[in-house]
N, C-alpha and C positions, 0 to 999 in steps of 0.2 A: 650835279650829277650822276652821283659817283649813288648819293645813299638812292635818287627815284631807281637806277638798274638794279641796288640791293635788293630794291624792293622786289620790282619790277621776279626777279630770283623766288624771293618767299612767299611773293604768293600764289605762283606756277608748281613749287613745293606745294605747296598747300594743299590746291588741288588734284597734283598725281596722289599723295598719301589718302587724303578722303575718297579721294578712286578706287586704288588699291588694297587700302585696308575693306577685308572679311566683311557684306552685309548680314545680317542677321537673315535664318531665313525666310522663307512668303510664311509657314505659319507659322513664325509670331509675330509677325503682324499683318493676317487676317482679320478678319470685325465679322466678332463672335460675342452675336445678343442671345442672355436664360430671358426666357422670360413664362411667370407663372397666370396660369389660370386651371383648375385642377380641373382634370376628368374632363380635356377638352378634347386630345387625339385630334385636329388638324392634321387635311389629307394637304389641301391645298389652300397652296399661297402666290401674292402674286406683287405688282409696290404700284402705287399710288401717288403717279409726278406732281398733283392740286397735291393733297394733303400730306408731301414726302412721310410717308410712315408705308409698314408692311401691312397688311388683310391677311387674315384669316383664316380658313371655314371651322368649322366642331361636326367630328364624330353622329353625337345624340343627342345634342341641345340647341340645335337649329337656332345656332347664333352664330353673327364673322365676326372679328371686334380685328384691329388694329395694334396691331407691336411698333413703339416708336425705335431709333437706333439704341435707348440702353433699353428696351425692353417694355420700359412702359405700356404695359395694356387697356385696356380700354373696350369696352360694350359700343360696335355699329350701330347695328340690328340685330335685335331678337323677331321670333316670325313667329309665334307660338301657331297659328294659323297653315303655318307647315303639317303636315303629316305627326302626330307624336314618332319620337325615335330616326326622325329622317335623319340621313345624315349629306353636308353640302360637301360635297366634291372642289374638281375643279369652282378656281375663282377670274375674273380677267373685270378689268376695270376698264369700260369705255369711255376714255376721255372724253372726246368729242362731245356726246351726252351727260357728259359726268354720269355716267350709271352704274353700277355691279350689277356684272354678271354672274351667276353662281346654277353650276350644277346639280340635279335635287337623284338626288337615289332613295331608294329602302328599303337595309336590308333585310331578310329573315328572323323572322318572322313577319312579323310584315307583309300582308297586299303587298303586292307591287305598283311600282311608283314610277316613272320617272317625269321626269320636268324642267324647265329652266323659268328662275328665277331672275326678275329685275330691280332693282332697289337703285332709292332718288342715292345719290352723295349731297347732295344741293342742299340734305332733312334730315337722311340714316333715322338709325328705328323703324320698329316698322311697321308705321306706318304709311314708312316712303318707298313701299314696297307699289312697284307699276304695272308688274304682271306675274301671274302665274303660267307660268304654259307649260300645259301635258303634251308631251314628245308622244306619237302614236307610233306602232308597235304594225310588224309586219302580221298579217293573218295568221292563225296558231300555232306554235307552241309558250305563249308568252308566261302558260301556269308552267309551262316545264321548264325554258332558259327563261328565268325571266331577260329586261331588257339591263341596263346598267349608264344610263350614262352620268360619262364619266369626268371628262376635259369639257374646256369653252375654250373659242376664241369668239373679237370684234373684226371685222371687216373697219372704214372708216365712211359708211353708209349709220353705224351701227346693227348688218347681219350678225345676228350669230352663230359659231359653227360648233355643233353638238357631238363628242362622239359617242355610237356604242363603242362598249364594250364587249361587249355577249357575245355580236349582234353581229360582227365588222360591216356597218354601217355610220352614217352619214348626219344629221339632224343641219336643219336651218331655221330656223327662226327670224321670219321680220324683225322690224324695226318695232314695229307694234304687236309683235310679240302673237305673228299666223308660223306655226310649225311646223311643216311637213321635212318627209324622208330626200336627203338632197344628196346622197351619192351614195350607192349600192354597184358599185364597182365589184366585176370578174377579179378581179390581181388586189385583193380585199378580201379573196379567200386562199389563192392562187398558188400560194408561201403554209412550203411544213413547217410545220412546230419546233422549236430548237430542239436539237439534243438534248443537252442539260438543260430544258428551262421544266425547275419543278413546280409542285403544285399549286403553289399562292399565288402564280399567275399564268401556269401550262394553260386557262383557260380563258384571258386575257387577254385582246386581238389591237383593236384601236384604241389609241391610249392620247396619250398628250399630243397638243395642234396645237399650231402656231400660225397665224396670217400676218402675206406678207403681201404688200400693198403692188407689189410690181400686177400684180392678181389675180392668188394662187396661193394654196395653203402647205402647211408639213403637216405629216399625222406621222407618230411611233406604233408601233405594233408592238405589241409589249415581247408575244408568244413567239414570233417568227426573229425580232431586229432587224424590222424593213422599217424605209424610210419612203412615203408615199411621198408627192408632187400629188398637187387633187386643183383642177380648174378652176376657180370661184363664179364662172358664170354656164359651164357645165356641171358638172364638174364630175368631168373623165381626169384619171388619176395614171398616173405611170410613176414604175418601183425606180428612186433616186437609187445610180447605181453608185456603189464606197465601193469601201477598200476591207468593211467588216459590218458584223453582222453586232445589231448591241440588242442584247440580250437582256430580257425585262423591262428595257425604255420603260420610263413610265413620262415627267409628267418634260416639261418643252421649252424652251424661253430664245429670244432671239437677239442679236446687240445691232443698236444702233447707228451706234462705227462702223463695223466693215460689215458688218450679217453676216457673221455664224452665232450658228446655230448651238446653242446647251443642249445635251440629253443628261437627264437624273435616273440610275438607277437606285435597287437598295445594297447597289455595292461600289458601282464607280461614276461617274460622273465625265461625258463624253463634249469632249470640240470639232465643232464639225463647221465645215466651212467646202466656198463651194464659190464657183470661177465662173459656170457659165448656166445662172441660174436654178440652178439646182437639177441639171440633165445625172449628175454627176456628183460628189463631195468624198470632203476628204475629212477623215477624221483621224485631225491632229497631236490630241493629244486624251492622256483618261489619266484622270486623277482617285486614286482609289476613299470614298468617304465610311463614315462609320455605321461601319451596318446593324449594328445595336440600335441603334437613333432612329432607323428604315425610315430612312429624311426614300418620302417619297413626291416634290414639288423644289420648283427650276425656278426663280427671276431677275428678272436683274431690271439692277435699281438703279440711285443717280448715279452719273458718270463710267455705266455702263457698269461697275461690276457685280457680279455677280455673288445670287443669293440658296442652297436649298433651304429646306426644310424637314429638319426631326420631327414630324410630331407622332414617331411611334404605336403608330392606328395600330400593323396588325395586333397589339398588346390588348388595345382597346378593344378591337374584334370580336379575341377571342379571352377576354377577360381573364388573361393572365399576368396580375396583378401582383407587385409581391404583400409583402406583409404587412406594412402602411397604408393599401391597399390603391382604390386608381390616381395614376399619377397628377401630379401637379406642375411639375416642370417641362419642356419643351427648350427645342434654341431652333435658330437661326444662323445659318456659315453664312459663309464669303469663303468662295472661295476660287480658287488658284493656278494660272500657268505654271506652270516649271516655264514648259516650252519659251511663254509669252515672256516670262520675264527675263531669260536671258535674250531673248532678239533687243530685249528693251535694252539692256547693257551690251551689248553693240554700241549700238547707235550711242550710249552714251559717252564711247571708246573714239569713236566719230568724231562727236560730236566735238567734245577734246582734243585730236590732236590739228582739228579746222584751225578750235582756239591754237593748237599750238602752229601751228604755222603759221598765223597771224601772223602770232605773238614774235615770231624770229623776223616771219616780214617785215613787223614795224622794229625789233633792234634794227636789222642792217637799214634800213630809214634812217631813225634815230646817228649809228652811228654816224653816214655819211649827211647827214647834217649837223655835226659837231666836226670835222677832219672842215668840212667848208669852211665854217663860220672860224674854225681857229686858224687855217691859212690867212680868211682875211684875215684876222687878229693880228697876225705877222708882219 
């Protein structure tokens, strides 16, 4: 019995020692993927849960690529029938219908074009295109201010929602490819441009968009830092009340586990949550990002892990290459919330405390049992 008691104390000692040892910093545990694809300069990123890999777009090559968690790159879609030098911006996977949806935009000096392309993920390749739907413009000044089809979200019925960053409205594209202007809420033009909005996004309005199965969309606005909740049936919008502005907000993603929304900008990633279906929300953590990598997109991968894309798009747009010419290497990196990590550690202490209480109770019961057995023996 003495040896059993000794082993129990040793086990408990090891457990507490492991708990109290300093943990490696979260930065050393992050999953970092470096992948090689010359002159790709991807702006869009999404996760394909069926394929268990990331998907990225391209600035000028009219291609979409898969990237494994080890950094292996494969060309998934090559579409030479898109306008030459067309840019693939936001992308998302329609898991219900095994399709990939891609927002297409033509940068100057190309003629204006904004479209949504749908590709069959069951076949892949350029021949897997299901449709290419031109997105209608408002009458008037398209030659002066061209539409910018920026990001895309999809509902469970296969309807896609595409943001127009230049003119602050949202298109809707049905499952069969029929496109129409969906939401032109006056709220989208009601907020002043943020005082610290610089030239790179001062004219960029509605940007990242994500769908919520409760019947609405959440969309962020780059030049004001605001977030809007948009009804999926009527297109009616209301501004989400937040405890701060997310100026320069770009891509958006949502975690399934707890509904947390993550919003990326070129400087930081925000973690945002709501307890009232996004009437109000709280920015509860901000993580500084690598500005030089020019992050533009965020996605949620397996086990609700959050990743950002370092596609260095501005370098590709401006042609500001180094001496070696166009860049070959890009990155996808996991981002961890230090505040969430702290909460997890608290739960570990709680569980260990409960375990210790159980151990004390067990030891008390064993002591009584031994005492009773000794009495019977004597």
